[in-house]
N, C-alpha and C positions, 0 to 999 in steps of 0.2 A: 453396741458400741456407744450408744447414747449413755449408758450406765457408767462409762469411764471419763465422761466429759461433764456430766450433769449429776447433780445431787439431789436426793430426795429429802425433803423435810415436811413435817406436818402442814406447814403453810403453803408449800409450792413443790410439786413434783416438777422435776426437770430444771433446777436451778442452773442455769448455763453459765459455767464460769469462765467461759470464753469472752464474755462482755467485759468491756473496758471499766465498767462501774465498780468491779470488784478489785482493780489494781491497787487500791489504797485501803481496802476494807479490812480493818484489824480483828474484826470479830470472827468466831467460829462459824461453821456451816450452819449450825442449829445449836443456839445457847441452852436448849432444854435436853439436848441429846447427850446420853452417857456413853457413847462409843468412844473407842481410843483416839479417833481422829478429832473428834469435837472436844475431848477433854484432854488431848496431847499437845495442845498449843498451835495447832495447824491453822493458821488464819485463812479467810477467804482470799486475801491477798497472796499468800504464798501459794495456795492451791490454783489460783488464777495463773500464777506465773508457771507452776508446774504444767498445767494443762496448754497455755498457749506455747510454751517451748516444745511440747510433745514429750515430756520427760515421763518415763514409765512409772516413776514414783507417784506422779498426779493420778494416774490411772488406777494404781493399786490403793492409794488412801481413798479415793472416791469409791471405788468398789467395796472397800472395807466398810465404809459408811452407809452405803447403800444397802448392803447385805444385812448390816446390824439394824437398820430401820425396818426392812422387810420381815426379818426374824422376829424382832421385837412386836411388830403388828400381828404376826401370826400368834405369838404367845399370848398376847391379849385377847385375840379372837379365841383360842382354845380355853383361856381361863374364863372368858364369858360364857361360853358353851357349857362349860362345867358348873358355873354358877346359876346357869338359866337365864341369863341376861344378854343373850346374842342379839336379840332384836334391838335393844338399846344400844349394843355396841356398833351394830351396822348403821343405825340411824346417826350416831354421833360421827361415825366415819363418813357417811355420805354428806353431812353437814360441813364436813372440814374442807378448806381450800384445796387440800391435796387431792381429795377424791374427784373433783371436778376436772383435774387434769388427766386423770386415767382415761 
């Protein structure tokens, strides 16, 4: 259920959109993300509103973003295995702020 109220980003796992600080945030969930939610013009403020009002669209959009993030993470892991650089990939991931939230 947390995956339908919180967003995963490289900087932070569990970006809780219920917090009031997002009420006027006009930015995307993750400016570097290429998922349809981040690129589709859905702002943190709009997603905050959807989550606070318990609108199904909020859960769907956050789930789409989170699945995109995790699928992309696994794609990069596979590519690093094939390239023989998995150790470097793991080191970079473990140094990222998001890894510390797992």
